C-alpha positions in Angstrom: 17.6 -21.0 -14.2 17.2 -22.1 -10.6 14.8 -24.5 -9.0 13.1 -23.8 -5.6 15.2 -26.4 -3.8 18.4 -24.6 -5.1 17.0 -21.2 -4.0 16.2 -22.5 -0.6 19.7 -23.9 -0.1 21.4 -20.6 -1.2 19.2 -18.5 0.9 19.9 -20.7 4.0 23.6 -20.6 3.5 23.8 -16.8 2.7 21.7 -15.8 5.5 22.6 -18.2 8.2 19.0 -19.5 8.7 18.5 -23.1 9.2 17.7 -24.8 5.8 14.6 -26.6 7.2 13.1 -23.2 8.4 13.7 -21.7 5.0 12.2 -24.7 3.3 9.0 -24.2 5.5 8.7 -20.6 4.7 9.0 -21.8 0.9 6.3 -24.4 1.4 4.0 -21.8 3.1 4.5 -19.4 0.3 3.9 -21.8 -2.6 0.7 -23.1 -1.0 -0.6 -19.4 -0.9 0.5 -18.8 -4.6 3.4 -16.5 -3.6 6.1 -18.6 -5.2 6.5 -19.9 -8.8 5.1 -23.4 -8.9 5.9 -26.3 -11.2 6.3 -30.1 -11.1 9.3 -32.1 -9.9 12.6 -33.0 -11.5 12.8 -31.5 -15.1 9.4 -29.9 -14.7 10.3 -28.1 -11.5 9.5 -24.4 -11.4 12.2 -21.9 -12.4 12.3 -19.3 -9.6 12.4 -15.6 -10.3 13.7 -12.5 -8.5 10.3 -11.9 -6.9 10.1 -15.4 -5.5 13.4 -14.8 -3.8 12.2 -11.5 -2.6 9.1 -13.1 -1.0 11.2 -15.8 0.8 13.7 -13.2 2.2 10.8 -11.0 3.3 9.3 -14.0 5.1 12.7 -14.8 6.7 13.4 -11.3 7.8 9.9 -10.1 9.0 8.3 -13.2 10.4 8.5 -13.7 14.2 7.3 -17.3 13.7 7.6 -19.6 10.6 3.9 -19.9 10.4 3.7 -16.1 9.8 5.3 -16.4 6.3 2.3 -15.6 4.2 0.9 -13.0 6.5 4.4 -11.2 6.6 4.8 -11.1 2.8 1.3 -9.8 2.3 1.8 -7.1 4.9 5.1 -6.0 3.3 3.5 -6.1 -0.3 1.1 -3.4 0.9 3.8 -1.0 2.1 4.7 2.2 0.3 7.9 4.3 0.6 7.0 7.1 3.0 8.2 10.0 0.9 6.0 8.8 -2.0 3.1 8.3 0.4 3.3 11.9 1.8 3.6 13.3 -1.7 0.5 11.5 -2.7 -1.7 12.2 0.3 -0.2 15.3 2.2 1.4 17.5 -0.4 0.8 20.6 1.7 2.8 19.1 4.7 5.9 18.0 2.8 8.3 20.6 4.2 11.4 19.7 2.2 10.8 15.9 2.1 12.3 15.6 -1.3 11.1 13.8 -4.5 8.2 11.4 -4.4 10.6 8.6 -5.7 13.7 8.8 -3.5 15.5 6.5 -6.0 15.4 9.1 -8.8 18.5 11.0 -7.9 20.6 7.8 -7.1 21.5 6.7 -10.6 20.1 3.2 -10.6 17.7 3.2 -13.6 15.8 0.1 -12.6 15.0 1.5 -9.2 14.3 5.0 -10.6 11.6 3.5 -12.9 9.5 2.1 -10.0 6.2 3.8 -9.6 5.4 6.0 -6.5 3.2 3.3 -5.1 5.9 0.5 -5.1 6.3 -1.6 -2.1 9.2 -2.9 -0.2 8.9 -6.3 -2.0 8.9 -4.5 -5.3 12.1 -2.7 -4.6 13.8 -5.8 -3.1 12.8 -7.7 -6.3 14.3 -5.2 -8.5 17.6 -5.1 -6.5 17.8 -9.0 -6.9 17.1 -8.8 -10.5 19.9 -6.3 -10.9 22.2 -8.7 -9.1 21.1 -11.5 -11.4 21.9 -9.5 -14.5 25.5 -9.0 -13.1 25.2 -5.2 -12.8 24.9 -4.7 -9.1 28.6 -4.1 -8.5 28.9 -1.9 -11.4 26.0 0.1 -10.3 27.5 0.6 -7.0 30.9 1.8 -8.5 34.3 0.6 -7.8 34.1 1.2 -4.0 32.2 -2.0 -3.4 31.5 -3.5 0.1 28.9 -5.9 1.3 27.9 -3.1 3.6 27.0 -0.9 0.5 23.5 -2.4 0.9 21.8 -2.7 4.3 18.2 -4.0 4.6 16.2 -3.8 7.9 12.8 -5.4 8.5 10.9 -5.3 11.8 8.3 -7.5 13.3 5.6 -7.8 14.3 5.2 -4.1 13.3 5.4 -3.3 9.6 8.5 -1.3 8.8 11.4 -1.8 6.4 14.4 0.4 5.2 16.6 -0.2 2.3 19.8 1.8 2.4 22.4 1.8 -0.5 25.6 3.8 -0.5 28.7 4.0 -2.6 31.6 6.3 -3.2 31.5 8.2 -6.5 34.8 9.9 -5.8 37.2 9.7 -2.8 35.6 12.9 -1.3 31.9 12.3 -2.3 29.6 9.8 -0.9 26.3 9.1 -2.7 23.5 7.2 -0.7 19.9 6.7 -0.5 17.5 5.6 2.2 14.0 4.3 1.4 11.6 3.7 4.3 8.7 1.5 3.7 5.5 1.6 5.9 1.9 0.4 5.4 -0.6 3.1 4.5 -2.6 2.6 7.6 0.5 3.4 9.8 -1.4 4.8 12.9 -3.7 1.6 13.1 -0.7 -0.7 12.4 1.4 1.1 15.1 -1.3 0.7 17.7 -2.0 -3.0 16.8 1.8 -3.9 17.1 2.5 -1.6 20.1 5.2 -3.1 22.4 8.1 -5.4 21.7 9.7 -5.1 18.3 12.3 -7.2 16.6 14.6 -5.9 13.9 16.4 -8.1 11.5 19.3 -6.6 9.4 20.8 -8.0 6.3 23.7 -6.9 4.1 24.4 -7.5 0.3 25.6 -11.1 0.7 22.4 -13.0 0.2 21.6 -10.7 -2.7 24.8 -11.4 -4.5 24.5 -15.1 -4.1 20.7 -15.3 -5.1 21.5 -13.3 -8.1 24.4 -15.4 -9.2 22.2 -18.5 -8.6 19.4 -17.1 -10.9 22.0 -16.2 -13.5 23.7 -19.7 -13.4 26.9 -18.2 -12.2 26.9 -19.5 -8.6 30.2 -21.4 -9.3 32.0 -18.1 -9.8 31.5 -17.1 -6.2 33.2 -18.6 -3.1 31.3 -21.6 -1.6 29.3 -20.8 1.5 28.8 -22.9 4.5 26.3 -22.3 7.3 28.7 -21.0 9.9 30.4 -18.4 7.7 27.0 -17.3 6.2 25.7 -16.4 9.8 28.9 -14.3 10.5 28.9 -12.5 7.1 25.4 -12.5 5.7 22.7 -11.5 8.2 21.9 -11.6 11.9 18.8 -11.3 14.0 18.9 -8.6 16.7 
């Protein structure tokens, strides 16, 4: 069980973002109904993996803090591009692989996602896996923070989730899922020009998962400076 205030602190420390900025994103989202809401004190809301996914999406994809809600709504309407082409242009696939790129990777929770799942859906599942304590096991014994890489762009709408691990010393298994809105051409024209890309590794996900599971004290304590160096950086 974790409160919104605890989630804000952990996300700030693990991403290197200013806590006041994360708190403002959180306020924007709760006002729009995009974060679990409760009272204060003992009646405070218990946040869930999707709440964390919404805040992370807002941080990663918002050029300005006031854009939190619009960013989350845009990325909720994305679809993995292989699935989109399988659904809408099956005659033009030309070896694009399965509709669900997660099927061959071996993480059941991701493989069960429907073809029309969004970036936010996939991120929520990864956070849930971390909260269940299974993330490192799913990625085998060759674990590194760089096994997971998440890239989100702004103001255009594009995200990539890359996961890799070594099954054996001479065999690498990896998957790359690219998420775009269904109206890609219109979106591209609308946001033509300068584009910012924000990249994040597995550190925030590990700490958020531990918080949601009540196991945060099992991890090394984070501080702001070390979080920016190890957790995520804006380009």
